[in-house]
N, C-alpha and C positions, 0 to 999 in steps of 0.2 A: 049322571054324566060320567061317572067314574066307577071303579069297583065299589061294591058295597063295603062299607067300613064302619067299625065300632069305635075306632079312636082316630084322632088326626094327629099324626106325628111324623116328622122327618128327621133324618140324620144328616149331618154336614151341612146345615144351614139351608133353609128354604122357606116358602111362604105357605099360605093357607090353602085349603082343599075344597072341593065341591063334591056333592054326593052323586049318585048315579041312578040310572032307570034299571031295575033288575029284569032279567030275561032268561028263560030256561033254555039251555043249549043241550045238544046231544053229547053228553060226555059220560063216560063209565064211572062206577065207584072209585074214588080216589084220583079222579081226573077232573080238569076244569079247562075251559076255553077262556083265553085271554086275547082280546082284540086290541091291537095297537093301531090308532089312527094318526096319520102324519099330515101336517101342512108344511110347506117348506117355500122359501123365496116368495113370501107374500108381498114384499116391497110396498107396504102400506095400501095395498089394493083390497080395501074393505067393500067399497061399492062396486057393482058391475058397471063401471063408467070409465071412459077414455077422456081424461081431462085434457090431453093435448088436442084431440079432435073435438072436444066438448060435446060428447054424446054417449048415450048408454051403449053398452056392449054386453054380449052374452058369453064372452070367453074368459072373464076374469072375475075376481071378487070373493073374498071370504064370506060374504053374505050368502052367495051361492053354494060354496063348499060346505057351509054350515047345515044346509039342508040334507046333504048326504051324511054328514056326521050325526045329525039327529036321527036319520033313519037307521044307521048302525046302532046307535044307542038304543033305539026302541026295540031292537031284536036281540039285544046282548044282555047277558048277565054280568059280565066282567069286561070292562073296556077302559083304556086310557087315551086321552087326546093330547098329542105332543106336537111341538113346533120345532122345526129344524133351522131356524135363523133366517136372517135378512128380512126383518119385518119392519125396521125403523125407517128405511130410506128407499126410494125408487120411483116415486111419482110425485106430482105436484102437491098432494096432501102432505107428504112428508117434508117437502121443501118449504111449504107454508108454515108448518109448525117450527122448522128449524130457523128459517130466515125472517119470518114475520111475526108470528105470535111469540115464539121462544118457549123455553121450558124453565120455569122457576120451581124452587123446591116445593113439592106438594102438588104440582100440576100433573094432570093425567094426559098421557099421549094417546090420541084416538085410536091407534091400532091396539094399544094395551087395553083401553077400555073395551074395545070390540072383542078381544081375546078373553078378557075377564067375563064378559057377558056370556060367551060361549062355554066357558068353564074349562080352560086348558089345565092340564095336569103338569106340564113342564115344558121348558124350552131351552135351547142353547143359543149362543150368539153366532151370528154370521158375520162375514167381513164387512157388509155394509152398516152394520151397527156402529162402526167407528167413523163413519163418513163426516159426522158433525162434531166429532171430539168426544173425549172420555167423559167429560162433565155432563154433556147432553145425554149420552148413553145412560149414565148412572141415574140421572134424574128421571129418565123415561122408565127404566126397569123397576125403579123403586115402587112404582104404582102396580107391579104385577101381583095378582093373587095366586101365583104359581111360582115354583122355583125356576131360576134362570141359572144354567150351569155352564162352565167352559173350563176345561182342564189345562189348556195350553197358553192361556194369556195371563202373564205374570206381572205383578207390581214390583215384587222383590224376588230375585232369582236365588234359590238355594243351591246347595251341593248336589241335590237330586230333585226330581219333579215334586216329591212328597214333602220337601222341605221348602217349597216355593210359597209365597204369599200371592195367591191368585187374585185377579181382579174381581171375579164372582166365584162362588163356591164351585170346586172342580166337578163335583158330583153331589147327588142327593140319593137317599134311600127311602122310598115311599113304604111305610108299614100300613098294609091294608088287610082287609078280610076278603077272601075270594070264595066264591060259591061253586061247589063241585057238582057233578052230575046227579048226585042224590039230593041236591038242595042244602046240603051242609055247608056251613062256612068254616074256613080255616085261615090262619094268619099266613101272609105272604110278604116278603120284603123284595121290592122292585128297585134296582139301581138304575139311575139315569146318569150318564156321563157325556160331556159335550166337548166338541173339538171345532177349531176354525183354522183355515189355511194360514200358516206362519208368514205368508206373504203380505198379510196386513201391514207388516213393518215397512214394506215398500210402498203399497198402495196408499196408505194413509200416514206416511212418514211424518208429515207436518203436525199431525195430531198426536202420534204415539211416541216419537222419540222423547226420551227422558221421562216418560210417564208409564209405559209398559214394555215388556219384552214378549217374544213368542217362542215356545218351544216346538220341537218336532211332534207331530201328532202321535206317531207310533211310540216314541220315547215316553210321552206322557201317559199314553194307555197302558204300557207295560208296567209303569210304576204304580198307577192308581187302582187298576182293576184287581190285582191281588188284595189291596187294602179294602176294597169294597166287599170282596168275598170274605175277608177276615171279619168285617162288621156285619156279616150275616145275610148279604144279598143273595136271594134265591136265583134270581135271573138278572142279567145286566143288559140294558139296551143302550147302545151307542147312538147318540144324536150327533151325527157326523156332517157338519156343514162343509162337506168336501165332496168332490165328484168321484166317480168310480175309478177312473184312471187305470194306471198300469198294475199288473198283478204282483210285481216284485217291489218290495219296499226300498226307497231311496231316502236319504236324509232330506228333511225339509219339503217333502211332497206336497203339492198343492191339492192334488186329487188322490186321496190315500185310502179310499173306502175298502178296497180289497185287503191289503195288508192290515188294515185296522180290524176288519172282521176276523182275520186269522189269529188275532191276540186271544190266547187261552182265557176263557172266563166270559167272553162277550157272547150273548145268546142271540141277539138280533141287532140289525143296523139299519138305521134310518138315514138316508143321504139326500143331497140337494146340491146347491151351488151352481151345477151345470145347466139349470133350467131344461132338463130332459125328464124323460118318464122311464121308470123301471118298475115292473118288468115291461119290456116292449121290444118291438123288432129292431130298435135302435142298437141293442145289445145282443143280438142273436149269435154273432160270431165273435164276441168280446172275450178274451182270455180271462179266466178267473171268475166268470159269472155263468149262471144257467138261467135262461129267461124262462124256461118251462117249469123249473122247480121254484123259481123265484128266490134264488140264492146268489149271494155276493161273498166270494171267498168261502163258500160252503155253509154260510149262515143265512137264515131268512133276512131279506132286505127289500126296500122300496125306495123310490124316488118320485115324489108327487108333483112333478111339473114345476110350474111357477105362477105367481100372481093369483093363486087359488084355482088354477085350471084343473087340478085333480086333487083328490084325497088319496094318500097312500094307506094301504091297509095290510098289516101283517096279523094273520090269525095264528095263534100258538095253541097247541093242545098240550097242556101241562100235566104231568104225573106226579103224584105225591111219592116222594122218596125219603121214607123216615119222617123226619120233621121239616123237611125242605121240598122244594118243587124242582123239576127238571123239564126241559122241553122234550116231548115225545115225537111230535110232528108239527108241521107248519105249511101255510100256504101265503102267497103274497099277491097283491093286485093293486092297480092304480085306477081309481074310479074317476072319470071325467065329468065336468059340468056341462059340456057341450060337445056337439060332433059337427065336423065339417063335412058337407055334402059334396057330391061329385061335381056340382056346378060351382063350388067354393063358397056357397052360402053356408051360413051357420045356424044350427038348430039348438036351442037351449034344452037341456036334459033335466034341469031342476029350476024351481022357483026360488026367489029370495027367502031367506029366514028373517022375518020381520024384526025380531028383537035386536039383531046385530045391526041392521040399518038404523033402527031407532036410536041405538046407543051413541051413534056418532053423526046423526043427521045435521046437527048444528055445524060441525066442523066440515062436513061435506058441502054445506051451503056456503061457508066462509071460503073454502077452496075454490069453488065456482067463481066467487067474486075475484079471488086472487089470480086465477089463470086468465080472466077477462080484463085485468088491470095491467096497464104497461109496467114492465120491468126494466125498460130502458128505451133507447131511441136509436133509430137508424137514420143516418144523414143521406143515404141513398136508397131508392127503391130496391127491393130484393125480389127479382123476378127471374124466371128461367126460360123466357121466350127464345133467347138467343144462346142458350147454354150449350148447344151441339155445334155452334159455328164460331163462337168467339168466347173469350174470357168473360166470366159471368159473375154478377154479384151474389146470386143465391148459392152458388158453389164457393165463392170466395170467403163468405162468412164461416162456412163449415170448415174449410181449410185453415182459416186464421184461428178459430177456436181449437182445433185439434193441435195446431203448432204451439199455441199458448199453453195448453194443457201439458203436451209432452215436453216442452222445454222445462216446465216446473218439475216434472217427474223425473228427468234426467239428473237434476242437480244432486250431487253427492253420490252419483253412481259411477261406475267405470267408464260410462258412455258420455259423461259430462264433457262439453267441449267439441264433440263431433258435430258436424253441420247437420241441421234438422230440416227435412223437407216435409211437405204435407200433401196427400193424394185424396182427392174427393171427387165424386161424380154427381151429376144431376139425376135425381130420381123422378121428379114430375117434368116430363119433357115431351108430352104429347104421345105420340105412338098409339098403342092400342087403347090408351086412356082416353083418347079423343081430343078435340080441338080446345077443350076447356081444362085439360089435365096439365096444368102448369102452376108453378109457385108464382104468387103475386101479393107481396107484402108492401104497401105504399110506404114512402118516406115518412117518417115521424115515430110515433109510438109503436113499440113491439111488445105484445103480450105473450105469456108463456105458451098459449095455445097456437100462436103463429109459428112456434118451433116445429110443430108437426108438418107444417107446410114446407119447412126448410129441410127436414130429415125424417123420412117416412117410417124408417125401420128402427127396432129397438136394439141396434147393434152396440157393441161396447168398443171402446178405443183401444187400439194396440199399436205397437211400434216395432218395426223390423229394422234390422241392419243389413244393408246391401251395398254393393259396389257401384261405381259410376257406370260401368258396363250394364249392370242390372237396371239402373235408373232408365238408361236409354231403351233397353228392351221392354221394360214396364210400359214406357210411352209408345213404343212400336205396337205393342199389344192393344193399347188403347185406341191408337190411330185406326184400327179396324173399323171404326165408326163411319169411315168415309170411302166411297167408291173411288177407284182410280180414274183420273181424268186426263184427257189428252190436252196438251198446251193448245190454246187457240180455239177450244171447243166453245160451242154456243149453248148456253142454257143446259149445262150438263147436270144431271141429278147428283147431288152431293152426298146425301146421307144413305147409308146401307140399312134398308128396312129390317134386315135379320139380326142387326146388332143391337143388343139392349143398351139403353141409355145408362143403367146402373154400371155398366162395364166401361164407360167412357170416363176414365180417370184423368183429371187435370192435376198436374203436380206444381205446387207452389214452391219457391225457393230456388228455382231454375228458370231459365228462359229457353225457348226453343221454337222452331218453326216446323210445319208439317208440309212435306212435299208430296202433293197429290198426284204428281205424275208418276211416282213410284207405286208399285204393287204393295199390298199389305204383306207383312212378314208373317203374320199368323192368320189362321181361320178363325171362324166364329167361336170354336171351342178351344182356341188357344194352341192348336198344333202348328208347328212351323211348316209353312208351305212355300215361302220364298226366302231362303236362308240368306241371300245377298241383298235383300231389299233394304233400303234406308230411307223411310219416310221422315224419320226425325233428324233434322238438320240444324245446324248452328245452336247446338245444345251447349248451354253455358251455365257455369256456377260462379258467382261472385265476379262476373264480367269476363271471365276467361273460359276457354274450351274445358269441358268437364274432363276430369282425369278418370280413365276407366277403372283404374285400380284404387281410386280414393274411396274411403268408407263414409257412407251416409246413414242417418237414421231417417226413416219415413214414417210419419204418423198417418195412420189409417184406421180401419175398423176390423172387427174380428172375422167378418166374412171374407174380406179380401186377404188378410194376413194368414188365414188357414187354408188358402188354397182357392176360395171362391173366384170363379173367373179365369183360373189357370194363368196368373200373371208371373212372369219371370221374377224371381226374388221374393215371391210371396206364396210359398207353397207349405207353410207352416214350420219349416226348419229354420227360418231366419228371425223368428220372434224373439225380441229381447225385453218386451214389457207388455203384460196383459193387464189393462186397466180394469178396475172394478165398475167404472161409471160408463153409462150409456153416452153415445155421441150427443143425443138430445140433451142430456143433463149438462154435458160439457158446454154446449152452445148457450144454454140458459145461464150458466155460471159466467161464461164469458161476457155476455151481454150486461149482466148484473155488475160484473167487475169493471167493465169499460164505461157504463152509464150510456154513452153515446158511441155506437159503432159506425164506422165509415167504410163499408166493405166494397168501395167502388172497384170494379175490376181493373187490374193494373196492366192488363194486355200482356202478360208474361208469355203467352203463346199466341201464335198466329199461323196463318198459311203462308208459305213461301209464295212470293209474287209470281203470277202467271199473266203477263201482259197480254191483252187481247182475248182473255178467257172470261166466260160468265158461268155462274152456278146457280142452281135452283134448290130451294129447300122449303118445307113446310114448317109452320108454327101456328100458335093460337092467334086468332084475330085480334085479341086485346094487345098483342105484341106490337102493333103498329104505333102505339103511343110512345114506345121506347126505341124505335128503330133509329132514330137519329142520334141517340146517345151511345151507340156501340162504337167503342174506341177503335181507331185504326182500320175501319172497314166501311165500304160504301154499299149500303143496303137499300134496296127499293122495292116497294110493293109491286106484285105481279099477278094479282088476281086471287081467285079462291078455288080450292080443289073441290071435287065432287063429294068429298067426305066432310066438308066444312072447314078445313084448315085454310089458313091464309098462305098464299105463295109469296116468297120473297126472292129477289134476284140479287147475287153478289157479283159486282164488277171487280175482276181481279186485276 
């Protein structure tokens, strides 16, 4: 599974090794091929299974990536398998271990068990490794049969990085025997050094304050890499749990792969954190990278997607230089486990690697029982049948959870004390999904798998800082969901069929009305078409008209905050907090924390009254059971559409 070796030895603290399958490669005398395989952002996805939807899937899972890994090993003489972090948290299996089963001294974490089974040669820490606390992390990695390194997470800060006491070893140097093109073996020392975004001190402040500190990535690299060279490292591989980011170094960068690669002495860089793929067209016009050459900052690099979706592969042709080795040439690619077809269906490209599945089958079964068991209760049904026409419980719980999370994250920051609002949209609201495509969780027990019904996408939580004027325009943009209606109209069609429901943001923390007699200020794509339009009226915060100049924090998701939907105040330049947690995870934590949630819609928004006017809209037939419970609105059934939707009438 690894380089052929005659002795098992590490420098700078590490764990045991595994042997490899030899393979003859086309290298000249004094040359050798070394294949670096990467996984990244596994987030406990060992099985090809969506625990939220409670069904198998073909797009995720280390058990699938393992089949690609085994194929590379079978055709290779010299290879290393490395992980780039974020393995301990990210799906219900991880939460089951952390919140239900727990980790005692000597316990094995299932993802570590799976990684040991596959024979990893090394890993670094990702930011999500800290989500359950330092004690949980250390008990988990104690079972790793491979070194886990991180250079910039520090228990005791010294005058310089090399004087620090790091949480885990900053680096390791693998002493191996490598087979050259003639079949001869020679010693080689391969250095592995790891890095994590220093933003962990914000993201997991409650776990990390007083326990560890984080240094700048580039500062740490510049200190330790020369030390690794002094200890004889022939080549150095940076395990960079950091995105590709900007080309120029700035202190405290979250996404620092390009300036890290530029550090003298680093020969290859494995990246992650961003849940993207490199090389790929995502980075075709990105400054500091070359997708055709597979280089980041001029060095061979790769980013292998997320959740086991890809295996990153860097091929190095090494040349003997006296008693050491140097990189002569290189290639890089990311190999997928599945492909998406033109009709959006998915085709699996590999099968499961059975030993990996077998290694954690028992925990998988326990996780299934966990996601099917109630983690809390709801005192109100969570449905989206009327989410597009009235304040709605399925959106309310998402908004409540986001606000709960962001309030906690703002404590101790410069933004503490600013008013916090929360923006959320209905995802399952009919439309092209059909008359059954609605959220419907009955009152009573809520299981983890129900959260997928509440929040379809793996977005992460973000917060933006905007003005009261931008709050109003954000809502004006959202109000494009509705057609303009003349006062006194009879059975006017309310909903704009070209407006996606995921762009219909409801904002909690303020109250407002929507004046349907006004035209929409924005078109479907967010362009201003009626600059003087004012659909949002009676907009108030804390019982008083909103101050256009007042500053607000808005909890939302990464899609919206980074410009998705082209909302005023959410174009990527107002982000003040990028959470490491998915909105789904936050909802689960909120329900667990509250025990019983009561997300009854509070009717903080409504339509401005239009006496003598009636409106028509479509929803799922099952919504009839909830029609009488919609607060502040008179709704009556009005038949069925040709496409199977139920028609309802609103008397204004």
